C-alpha positions in Angstrom: -84.2 119.5 136.1 -82.4 117.5 133.8 -81.9 113.9 135.0 -78.3 113.3 136.1 -77.2 116.3 134.0 -76.9 120.0 134.5 -76.7 122.7 131.8 -73.2 124.5 131.7 -73.2 127.8 129.7 -70.2 130.4 128.9 -70.6 133.7 127.3 -67.9 136.0 126.8 -68.0 139.8 126.0 -65.3 142.4 124.7 -65.5 145.5 126.5 -65.4 148.8 124.5 -63.1 150.2 127.0 -60.7 148.8 129.7 -62.5 147.7 132.8 -61.0 150.6 134.6 -62.6 153.2 132.2 -65.4 155.6 133.4 -67.6 154.2 130.6 -67.5 150.6 132.2 -68.0 152.0 136.0 -71.8 151.5 135.6 -71.4 148.0 134.4 -69.0 147.2 137.1 -71.3 148.6 139.7 -74.0 146.2 138.6 -71.9 143.0 138.6 -72.0 142.2 142.2 -75.7 142.7 142.7 -76.4 140.7 139.4 -74.0 138.0 140.6 -75.9 137.8 144.0 -79.3 137.6 142.2 -77.8 134.6 139.9 -76.4 132.8 143.0 -80.1 132.9 144.4 -81.9 132.3 141.5 -84.1 129.0 141.3 -82.1 126.4 139.4 -78.5 128.0 139.7 -75.9 125.6 140.5 -72.5 127.2 140.3 -70.4 130.1 138.6 -66.9 130.5 137.9 -65.4 133.2 140.2 -62.1 134.2 141.8 -61.8 135.4 145.4 -63.0 138.8 144.2 -66.5 137.2 143.9 -66.3 137.6 140.1 -64.7 136.4 136.9 -63.3 139.6 135.6 -59.8 138.7 136.3 -60.1 135.2 134.5 -58.2 135.3 131.2 -59.2 133.1 128.5 -60.0 132.7 124.7 -56.7 134.0 123.7 -57.6 137.8 124.5 -56.9 139.1 127.8 -59.4 141.8 127.4 -62.4 139.4 127.3 -64.8 139.0 130.2 -66.0 135.3 130.9 -68.9 134.3 132.4 -69.1 130.5 132.9 -71.9 128.9 134.9 -74.0 125.8 135.5 -77.7 125.5 135.8 -80.1 122.7 136.6 -82.1 123.4 133.2 -82.5 125.3 130.0 -85.8 126.8 131.5 -84.1 127.9 134.8 -81.3 129.7 132.9 -83.8 131.4 130.5 -85.7 132.6 133.5 -82.7 134.3 135.0 -81.4 135.5 131.9 -84.7 137.3 130.5 -86.6 138.0 133.7 -86.1 140.5 136.3 -83.1 142.8 136.8 -80.8 140.8 134.4 -82.9 141.6 131.5 -82.3 145.2 132.0 -78.6 144.9 132.2 -78.7 142.4 129.0 -80.5 145.3 127.2 -77.6 147.7 127.9 -75.0 145.5 126.7 -74.1 147.5 123.8 -73.2 150.5 126.0 -70.5 148.3 127.3 -69.3 145.7 124.9 -68.2 145.4 121.3 -70.7 143.5 119.1 -69.2 140.3 117.8 -70.6 138.4 114.7 -69.8 135.1 115.8 -71.1 133.0 118.6 -70.2 134.4 122.0 -72.4 131.9 124.0 -72.5 128.2 124.0 -74.4 125.4 125.9 -73.5 121.8 126.8 -74.7 119.3 129.4 -72.2 118.0 132.2 -73.0 115.3 134.6 -74.4 116.6 137.7 -71.7 117.7 140.2 -69.1 118.5 137.5 -67.7 121.9 137.2 -66.7 122.9 133.8 -63.2 124.4 133.3 -62.3 127.5 131.0 -60.6 125.3 128.8 -63.9 123.1 128.7 -65.6 126.3 127.8 -63.0 127.5 125.0 -63.3 123.9 123.4 -67.2 124.1 123.3 -67.2 127.7 121.9 -64.6 126.7 119.2 -66.8 123.6 118.4 -70.1 125.7 118.2 -68.3 128.4 115.9 -66.8 125.5 113.6 -69.5 122.9 113.6 -72.6 124.7 114.4 -75.3 123.4 117.1 -74.6 119.9 118.0 -75.1 117.7 121.2 -71.3 118.4 122.1 -71.9 122.3 122.0 -75.2 124.1 121.0 -76.7 127.5 120.9 -79.6 129.0 123.1 -81.9 128.8 119.9 -81.1 125.2 119.0 -80.7 123.3 122.2 -80.3 119.6 122.6 -81.5 117.1 125.2 -79.1 115.8 127.9 -77.4 112.7 127.3 -79.7 109.6 127.3 -82.9 111.7 126.9 -84.9 111.9 123.7 -86.6 115.3 123.6 -84.8 118.5 123.5 -85.6 121.3 125.9 -88.4 123.6 124.6 -87.4 126.6 123.2 -89.6 129.5 123.9 -89.9 133.2 123.2 -87.5 134.1 126.1 -84.5 133.0 123.8 -85.6 135.5 120.9 -86.0 138.4 123.5 -84.9 141.5 121.3 -81.9 142.6 123.8 
């Protein structure tokens, strides 16, 4: 665990059709079980959700069609373990069935003091910074992580981040 800091992450996705479409039904059916797995995952701290238990109703990034996933983890390793191991990896491999491929960054990471819950506005600012400036300590990518404030060594990047999904 990063001493005094947690790792915030946001990823956004543009569905190929409205969430109410038959094509997205399989994605929506997986949403609750995958969120439950995240909530129980080692290192999970928090995720953005409405009273419905997910964030599909959250509007952000200037496009009402986008889906926002904003969460906090105790470390890069915990996030990587959840994303690329177990059932979530299978869902990730199917993302092209449900979401439009996007050329610019759709995921950004940053460190927050332990106990801080990032806002959608924070996420928008960090993703804009990553897209504009590339990876920096303010906003970085999974392939180019930076250490928490006050620490010297960047978290190790391993093969999980280059998973061909």
